[in-house]
C-alpha positions in Angstrom: -10.1 9.8 20.2 -8.5 7.5 18.1 -5.0 6.9 17.8 -3.6 5.9 14.3 -0.5 5.0 13.7 1.2 4.9 10.4 3.8 2.3 10.3 6.9 2.2 7.2 9.9 4.0 6.9 8.8 6.9 5.4 8.2 5.3 1.6 6.1 6.7 -0.8 3.3 4.2 0.3 3.4 5.3 3.6 2.7 8.4 2.7 -0.4 7.3 0.7 -1.5 5.6 3.8 -1.4 8.5 5.8 -2.8 10.9 3.5 -5.8 8.4 2.7 -5.9 8.1 6.6 -6.1 12.0 7.6 -8.5 12.2 4.7 -11.0 9.1 6.1 -10.7 10.9 9.8 -11.9 14.7 7.8 -14.8 13.2 6.5 -16.3 11.5 8.9 -15.2 13.9 11.3 -13.7 12.0 14.0 -11.3 12.8 16.8 -7.5 11.2 16.2 -4.1 11.3 16.5 -2.3 10.8 14.0 1.5 9.0 14.7 4.1 8.0 12.1 6.0 5.3 13.2 9.1 5.1 11.2 11.6 3.5 14.1 12.3 -0.2 13.1 12.4 -1.4 16.4 9.0 0.3 17.4 7.1 -1.8 13.8 8.6 -4.5 15.0 6.0 -4.8 18.1 3.6 -4.8 15.8 4.7 -8.3 14.3 4.0 -7.4 10.7 6.1 -8.8 8.3 6.0 -5.9 5.7 5.6 -1.9 5.8 3.3 -0.3 5.2 1.4 -0.9 8.2 -2.2 0.9 10.0 -2.9 0.4 14.0 -6.2 1.5 15.1 -6.2 1.8 19.0 -3.0 -0.6 18.9 -5.1 -3.1 16.8 -3.4 -3.9 13.5 -5.9 -3.5 10.8 -3.6 -3.6 8.1 0.4 -4.3 6.6 2.5 -5.0 4.0 -0.5 -3.1 1.3 -2.1 0.1 1.2 -5.8 0.0 1.4 -8.3 1.8 -0.5 -10.4 4.8 1.5 -13.3 3.0 2.0 -11.6 0.3 4.2 -9.8 2.8 5.9 -13.4 4.5 6.7 -14.7 1.1 7.7 -12.2 0.2 10.5 -12.5 3.9 11.5 -15.9 4.0 12.4 -15.7 0.4 14.1 -13.0 1.6 16.2 -14.9 4.9 17.0 -18.0 2.5 17.9 -15.9 0.0 19.8 -14.7 2.5 22.4 -18.4 4.7 22.2 
């Protein structure tokens, strides 16, 4: 099972990233735990300069922008293959 973290204070952009992630997970039928990280100190542990951030299995895949659904789907598929 993948662990996906959406990093950000809960702004509209962070919510958009979470929505894209949830749709991608459902579309490709993955087992994934989606965690919202809103604590600033925890976010800083990932060394990102701006939010929203997206972390899959503790690897930062995107920060400071809203990724496209296609990008998220690719990252999820790659992460799933890496854990198989």
